[in-house]
C-alpha positions in Angstrom: -51.2 -0.9 30.9 -48.2 -1.5 28.5 -49.4 -0.8 25.1 -46.2 -1.8 21.9 -47.8 -0.7 18.5 -45.5 -1.8 15.6 -46.7 0.0 11.1 -44.7 -1.3 8.6 -45.1 1.0 5.5 -43.4 0.1 2.3 -41.7 3.1 0.9 -43.8 4.4 -1.5 -41.1 5.4 -4.8 -38.8 2.1 -4.1 -40.4 -1.1 -3.7 -36.6 -3.0 -2.7 -37.1 -0.7 1.0 -40.6 -1.0 3.5 -40.4 1.6 7.2 -40.8 0.4 10.7 -41.6 2.3 13.1 -42.7 1.4 16.8 -43.9 2.4 20.3 -44.3 1.3 23.5 -45.5 3.3 26.2 -47.4 2.8 30.1 -43.9 1.2 30.9 -42.1 2.4 34.8 -41.2 5.7 34.8 -38.1 4.9 36.7 -36.7 2.8 33.8 -33.2 3.2 33.6 -32.0 2.1 30.3 -32.9 1.8 26.0 -35.5 -0.5 24.6 -35.3 -2.9 21.5 -37.6 -3.2 18.6 -36.2 -6.7 16.4 -38.2 -7.1 13.0 -37.7 -10.4 11.3 -39.1 -10.5 7.8 -39.6 -13.6 6.4 -36.2 -14.5 3.8 -34.5 -11.0 4.8 -33.2 -10.9 7.8 -33.8 -8.8 11.1 -33.4 -5.9 11.3 -33.3 -3.6 15.1 -33.7 0.1 16.2 -32.2 0.9 19.7 -34.6 4.0 21.1 -33.9 7.0 20.9 -34.5 7.6 25.0 -32.5 6.1 27.3 -35.0 6.1 30.4 -38.7 6.6 31.4 -41.5 4.5 30.5 -42.5 5.5 26.8 -39.8 4.6 23.5 -40.3 4.8 19.9 -38.6 3.2 17.4 -37.7 3.8 14.0 -35.9 1.7 10.7 -35.7 1.0 7.4 -36.2 -2.2 6.2 -34.0 -2.8 2.4 -32.9 -5.6 0.3 -36.7 -6.4 -0.6 -38.1 -7.5 -3.8 -40.4 -4.8 -6.0 -43.8 -6.5 -6.2 -43.5 -9.3 -3.4 -45.3 -9.9 -0.4 -43.3 -10.6 2.9 -44.7 -11.6 6.1 -43.0 -10.3 9.0 -42.6 -10.8 13.3 -41.3 -8.3 15.5 -40.1 -8.3 19.3 -39.7 -6.0 21.9 -37.1 -5.9 23.9 -35.0 -4.1 27.5 -31.6 -4.0 29.3 -30.7 -5.6 32.2 -28.1 -3.0 34.6 -25.6 -5.5 33.3 -25.9 -4.6 29.2 -27.5 -7.6 28.3 -30.2 -8.1 27.1 -33.9 -9.8 27.8 -37.6 -10.2 25.6 -40.5 -8.1 27.5 -42.4 -10.9 26.8 -44.1 -12.6 24.4 -47.4 -10.6 24.9 -45.3 -7.5 23.2 -44.9 -9.5 20.2 -46.3 -8.2 17.3 -46.6 -9.9 13.3 -48.2 -8.8 10.0 -46.9 -8.9 6.2 -47.0 -6.0 3.6 -46.8 -5.6 -0.2 -43.9 -3.9 -1.5 -44.7 -1.4 -4.4 -44.0 -2.9 -7.8 -41.5 -1.4 -10.7 -38.3 -0.3 -11.0 -37.2 2.1 -8.0 -37.5 5.4 -8.9 -34.6 7.7 -9.6 -34.0 10.4 -6.9 -35.1 13.9 -7.7 -33.1 15.2 -10.3 -31.4 12.7 -11.5 -31.9 10.3 -14.6 -31.2 7.5 -16.4 -27.3 6.9 -17.4 -26.8 6.1 -20.9 -23.9 5.5 -23.4 -23.7 6.9 -26.7 -23.2 4.2 -29.5 -23.0 5.6 -33.5 -24.7 8.0 -32.1 -27.4 6.6 -30.6 -27.8 6.9 -26.7 -28.2 3.3 -25.6 -29.8 3.3 -22.0 -27.0 1.4 -19.3 -29.1 -0.6 -16.7 -27.3 -2.7 -14.3 -23.5 -2.4 -15.2 -25.0 -3.4 -18.9 -25.0 -1.9 -21.6 -28.1 -2.3 -24.1 -27.6 -2.4 -28.1 -29.9 -3.3 -30.6 -31.9 -6.1 -28.5 -27.9 -7.9 -26.8 -27.2 -6.8 -23.6 -23.7 -6.4 -23.3 -21.3 -7.0 -19.7 -19.7 -3.4 -19.3 -16.9 -4.5 -17.3 -14.0 -3.2 -14.8 -15.0 0.7 -15.4 -14.8 -0.3 -19.1 -16.4 1.5 -22.2 -17.3 -1.1 -24.8 -16.2 0.4 -28.7 -17.1 -2.1 -31.7 -17.3 -4.9 -30.1 -14.6 -4.1 -28.4 -14.1 -3.7 -23.8 -11.3 -0.3 -23.6 -9.8 0.6 -20.2 -11.0 3.7 -18.8 -8.8 5.7 -16.5 -9.9 7.0 -13.9 -7.2 8.1 -11.8 -7.1 11.7 -10.8 -4.7 13.5 -11.7 -4.1 16.2 -8.9 -4.2 15.3 -5.2 -3.6 16.0 -2.3 -1.4 12.3 -1.6 1.1 11.5 -3.6 3.6 8.3 -3.8 6.6 9.5 -5.7 8.7 7.2 -8.3 11.5 5.2 -7.6 14.0 7.4 -8.5 13.0 11.4 -9.3 14.6 14.6 -11.4 15.4 16.9 -9.3 18.3 18.3 -11.5 16.8 19.7 -14.3 15.2 22.4 -12.7 15.9 25.9 -12.9 17.1 27.3 -9.2 14.0 29.8 -9.1 11.7 26.5 -9.7 13.4 25.3 -5.9 12.9 28.9 -5.0 17.0 28.8 -5.1 18.3 28.5 -1.3 15.1 28.9 0.8 13.0 25.6 -1.2 9.6 25.7 -2.2 6.7 26.9 0.9 4.2 24.7 0.4 2.9 22.8 3.8 3.1 19.0 4.1 2.8 16.0 6.5 5.2 12.7 5.5 8.0 10.9 7.5 8.3 8.1 10.1 6.6 10.4 12.2 4.2 12.2 10.3 5.7 15.4 11.0 3.9 18.4 9.1 6.8 20.2 7.2 7.0 23.5 5.7 9.9 23.4 2.9 10.2 21.2 -0.3 14.7 22.5 -0.3 16.5 21.2 -3.5 20.3 20.8 -1.5 23.7 19.4 -2.4 25.9 17.1 -0.7 29.3 17.7 -1.5 30.5 14.3 0.0 28.2 12.5 -2.7 28.6 15.2 -5.6 25.0 14.8 -6.1 21.9 16.8 -5.3 19.0 15.8 -2.3 16.0 16.9 -1.8 14.6 17.8 1.9 11.9 18.0 4.0 12.7 21.3 6.4 10.7 22.3 9.0 11.3 25.8 9.9 9.8 26.1 13.4 11.8 23.9 14.2 14.8 24.1 12.0 14.4 20.4 11.6 16.1 19.2 7.8 14.8 15.8 6.9 16.9 14.2 4.4 14.3 12.4 2.5 16.0 11.2 -1.1 20.0 11.4 -2.1 20.1 8.6 -4.9 17.3 7.0 -4.1 14.6 7.2 -1.1 16.7 7.6 2.6 13.1 5.0 3.5 9.8 3.8 2.1 7.8 6.5 4.1 9.5 9.2 2.4 8.1 8.6 -1.2 4.5 9.4 0.3 3.8 13.0 0.7 0.4 15.1 1.6 -0.4 18.4 1.0 -2.9 20.6 3.0 -3.6 22.5 -0.1 -4.3 21.3 -4.0 -0.4 21.8 -5.9 -0.7 23.9 -8.5 1.2 25.3 -11.1 4.7 24.8 -12.0 4.9 22.2 -8.4 2.2 20.4 -9.9 3.9 19.8 -13.2 7.3 18.3 -11.5 4.8 16.0 -9.2 3.0 14.5 -12.2 6.1 13.7 -13.8 7.6 12.2 -10.7 5.1 11.1 -8.4 0.9 9.0 -8.8 -2.1 11.0 -7.2 -3.2 9.1 -4.5 
């Protein structure tokens, strides 16, 4: 005789989560396909889990129920489904329906092991930051847009990285003031990167000189095919050349030049 059991257990440390496990047994061993368990929680929603088993008469299910309120009692109902050869899902029958209730753990969810509460320092005193707000002398202040609060005034905090694999060049760049040594003389800067219309991988940045226009140019060079792609001459040849992604993080003089002529992404 086929049976279906469901057990829901509130998380022991986090009142916003509960764990559901289900088991079906006694089905036809010739069945081909997965089975599905749906758990509907009052006021929250329906959660589904597919069995890891793809055939046979026994199935197991496991899922987490999230978005719960600590210290709250919830009613739940569970149903079992099987999959037809067409791929559609059909209820296994009301005889397998289950229901019950559970109560989540009270209080604030515990922090993971190794973590501590975030605090901010105001005039030498540490104050806890909870829910994106800061409590100072009994008054709650909103901290918005990645800001810090000083003397009642919010200041933006710049979280942009100073170094990145991907850079977006300024509309105009300086390729004239650097010494030839920086550019590797005529051989260019040996560095692997991707850019351009076709996403080619290049291996040299070359500073060249255009006799016709009398200006410096920036060439993306691919040694294996001797491809020379004109990227910059009195402006960018195309918008696609302004974005460049390196295989490794730039360092040294190259990084300094990038920081002066491009924005890390």
